[in-house]
N, C-alpha and C positions, 0 to 999 in steps of 0.2 A: 504494500499499499504506499502510495506516496502522500508527504506530508505536505498540504499545500499551504505554504505561508504566507501567499497573497491574500488568504481567506482574512487573517487578524493584521496584516499590514500591506496595504495597497502602495504605501511609498517607499519599501525596499526594494531598493535599486542593487545591489550586490549581495551574494550570498555564498556559502561554502556546504558541498553537499558529495554524497559518496553515491558512484556509479553501482546500481544493483542489476542492473541488466544489459547488455547490448546484442542489437540484431542487425541484419544488412551490414554485414562488416564493421561494425561501430558505428553507423551513420543512424541509427535508431537507437536512442539512449532512454533507460529509466532511471530516476534518482532517487535516494530516500527522502528526498525533502527537496522543494522547487519554489521558486518566486514566478515561475513563468505561467501565466494565465493561458488557459487553452480556449480555443475556440467554442463559446458556450452561452446560451441566454440572449442571442444577437450579437453579441461583443466578440471581436476576431481576438486570434492569439496575438502573444507578444513575440517580438523578436529581441535579439541581442547575442549572447556569445556565453558558450560554456566553453574552457579551457581556451580561451581565444578563438574557437572554433565558432563560424557563425550558425545561428539557429535560424532555421529557415520555415518550420511549422511546428506548432505545440498541439497534439490532440489527446482530447479527455477519453480514457478508456475506463472509466467508472472508478474503479478502485487503486487505477494508477495512470500517469500522464507519461505520454510518448515524446519525445523532443527529437524531431529530426533535423540533421546537421549537414552542412556543406562537406565535409570531409569526416573520416573517422576518427572517435575520441578512446584514447586509451582507459582504461579500468583503472579505478583509484578514487583518491580524492579530486574534485574538480571545483572551479571557482567560476559562478556564473554572474552574467552583469546583463541586466536588462535594458533595452533601448528605451530610456527615461523619456525624452520628448512624447513617444508613441504609445507609451503606458499613461503618462498623464493626460494626452489629448483623448484616450479611452475613457480615462475616468471622467474628464469634464461631461464626453458627450452621453456616459451611461447615467451618471447623477442628473445631467440636464432631462432626459429623458424620464427619469422618475418626477422630476418636478415638473416636467410639462404635462405629462400625464396624470398628476395628481390634479391640477389645477383646471385641465379640462372637465375633470370629474367634480371638482368643487363647485366651479362656475355652472355648468351644463349637463351635469349628470352623463358626461357622454365617456365611455370604458375605454381601455386600450386592449385592443384583441394581440397584436404583436408588435414588435420591436427589431429595427434591423441597424447596425451600424456600418456605413460605408467607409471609402476610405477620404471622399469631402465632404459627404453629407450622411445624415441618418435621418429613418424613417420610423413612424409610428401608424400602425392602421388602426383606426377608430371606429366604433359601432355607431355611426351616424351616417344617414343620406345627404346630409348637406349642412352647410354653417354660414353665417353671415359673416361678411369680413369684419365687422362693427366687434364680432365676438372674437375673431381670431386678436384683431387689436387689444380685445381685452384680455384674453390671454396671455400674449407678450407682455403687456402691462403689470400684470399679475405677478408673473414669473421674474420681473425687474424688481418689482418691490420685495419678494421674498430672497433673492441673491443679496439685495442691499442689506436685508435685516439681518445677514448673517446666520441663518439657522445651523446648529451643528446637526451634522451626518455622522451617524453612530452605526456600529456592529454589534449585533447582541445574538445570542443561541436561545431557543425556546421550544419546547416541545409542540409539535403540531398541533396535538388536541388541546392545547391551551392558549396558543398564542391568537390574540384577539386585535381587532382592529386593522385587519390587513386591507390594504385598497383590493386586493384580487385574492380570492381565496385557493390557498396551495392544495395539490391534489398529493403532494407527499405525506409520509407519515416519517415518525421519530422526530430527530431535531431539525430544525430551521434556522438557516442564518436569515436572520431579519436585517436589512436597512430601513433605517430611519433618519427622516428630514423632520427634525423637531417642530411638532407642531403643525406638520402638514401633510407627510406620509409615512406608512409602513408599509413594506412589500419584501416577501421573500427572495432574495437573489443572491446567487454566488459571484457577482461581478466585482469588478472593482472601482471604488469611488473616492470621489473628495472628502476632506474633512468637514466642509462648510460650504455653503451654498454660495458664500463670499467669493470661493475658487470657480465659481460657474463663469463668470464674466455675464457678457449678455448673452440672450437666447433667441434668436431670430427663425422666424417660421418663413421658408423660403416657397414653397409651393403646396397645393393642396388640389388632390384629384381623385377622381371617383375610381374605385376598385372593387368590382362585384357586389357592387351594392353599399360599400363601405366607403369611409374617405381616409385616402393616404395623406399624411402631412409628412413634408421632408424640413427637417428644419437643422442648425447649426448652433453650436456654444462655444464658449470662451475665444480661445485663439484662432478655430476656425471662423467664428462669427467675426473677429477682427480682420482676417483675410479677406473673407468674402466682402464686407463692407468696403474693404479698401478697393477689391476689384471690380464692385459694383461702380462704385466712384471714379475709377478710371474710365471705365466703359461709358458711364452717362457723360462724362466729362469730353470724352473723345466725341461724341454725337453732337453734344453742346456745339464744340467747336467747328466741326463739319457744317452745321447749320448757321455758323454765325450767331447764335443766341444763348441769353443767358442759362445757366445749369436748369432752373427751375420751370423754362418754359420749355426745353428740349421733349419732354412726353406729348404735348400739345402739338409742337410743329412737327413731329414725327408721325402724328395721327393725319394731321394734314396733308403731309407729303404721301402718305400711305394711300389716302382716298385720290390723290391728285394721279397717283401712279397708275392704281386700278382704273381711273377714266381714261388714262393715256394708252393703255393694253388694251382695253374694249375697244376704243378709237382704232389703234392700230391693226387689231384684229378684223375689225370692220373692212379698213382699208384694203388690208390683206386678201381678204375675200372676194372683195369687188375689182382688185388688180387682178386677181386669179381669174376670175369670171371673163373680164375684158380680155387678157390673154387668150383664154380657148376659144373666145368668138373670133379674135384677130388671127388665129391658127386656122381656123375653117375658112374664114374669108381669104386667105391667102392661096386657097386652092388645095390644102393638104385634106386628107382623107383617113389616114391612118399615121399616129403619132405614138413614139415611145418616147417615156420622159423618165430620168431615174432622180431620185431624191426622196424625201421623207413622205409616206403616203399620210397626210393630214389633211386637215380641213381645205386648205388652200389648194392642195392637188386633187381632190375631190370635185371642187367646184370648179378647175379647170376642165376638168375631164367632161364634169355635166355639160358645161357652157360648149365644148367643142363637138359632143355629140348630139348636142340639140339641134345643130346645122341640118342633121340629115345623114345618110352614108356614111358614117365615119365610124372609128373604132379607133379608142384610147388606152394604152398600155402604161402604167406607171410601175416602176419599178425599185424597191427599195434594197440596198444591199445590207444594211446594219440597222433593224433585223432584216434578214431576207424575207421579203413579201412582195405581194405583186397585186394590181389594182386592174381591172379593167371593166371600162364602160363602152356602150355599144349605142347605136342608134336604133330604134324598132326597126328600120327600114334596111338593117346591115345584115339580116339573115343568119345573126349569131346570138345564142343565148348565154349570155355572160355567166350566170349561177351556175349552170352546168359544165361550161368549161374550165371554169376557176376549180371546180369543186373536185372534177375529174385528175384535174393535173397536179394538184395539191395532194390530193389523197393517194395518188400514184406513188408518191416519193416519203409519204409518212408525215406530211403536214395537214394542217387544217383550212378550211375554208369555205365559201359559198355566198349567197347572195340572191339577186333577182334577175329576171333577164336583161336588165337595163345595166345594172353595175353589181360587180361582186368583188370580194376581196378575199385573199389565202396570205397562209405562211409557209413557210419552207423551214426543216429542221437545220439546214448548213447552205454554205454558199454553192456548194457542188449539186445539191439538191435544186437549188432557184435555177440554175443552168438548165435543169431537164425540164423543171417548170416552164420555163420561156421557150423551149424547144417545142414544147405541147401547143404553147398559146401563139406562137409565131404564124 
């Protein structure tokens, strides 16, 4: 059995231990005691070194903890060192999650269903279908108040049958490890935590999205929140400079420019269709009756084809090389059924397609197959 030093001291950065078992040529090591936290409860594993060898993963095997190393570790006594910046970040995020979940429940009776800590942001899933933006602001405000009040965060061990006042009832029996934020929250948890809410720094909610009828809340705490706020400020400042506008007016101007761009795109699309239609008519007026064009098979190409065959006695073949595809348009008096021709040609090479007698489209599985399709349609 591995003694879990992090249970009682999340601030322990260095420790000595004895190798009790090695596997995989000394790259998978078990110790009599460890300060390395394994992936558990939504919190990722610690990194660091054992005997100067880099630890690349830590796995919880119920009674013992496996340390996966970059290179073999000799048996005997070993010095362990935790990657402290990573550990402390995890402590901030995990304690911040306890606080955030407790506040959601305190203010709006919304329960937390699950927690995940990522490398950049963390998330909690809430048992709610929707939440108002003003409520989110109230949650952030309440969290900030509790952070400023420096509530102690303590660890205790209690019998599962006697443990009362837990935010979420535990399904475990025996002794529970309880993490308490004084006057705010009590939760059964095996993770690492800071000693006071004052160490959390700001808690910022970044995004809320619907997930299978519930809400997923993305958030950052502490130094992550500071880094994210700086990044947001740099991004917003760059946008403001591009618009030659004050920072506070940037969102308004971006929205205005976006609407203007949508209008321009619609106008460009309409003019493109009108131009393609005119080109199709001019092709027919020039005396041509059979045309092959290469390029994207889009609305413009279809408009050009329709305008060309509308003049009568005409056939228009469009060819796309990437992805391999064809479009065939024919006049009613051309004596050709476009749908039947295209379907037969692409089906013969394992492609798909079809349409009506006047216009049809199909795809080919490869460039070589496209050549065979064109031979059939020529």
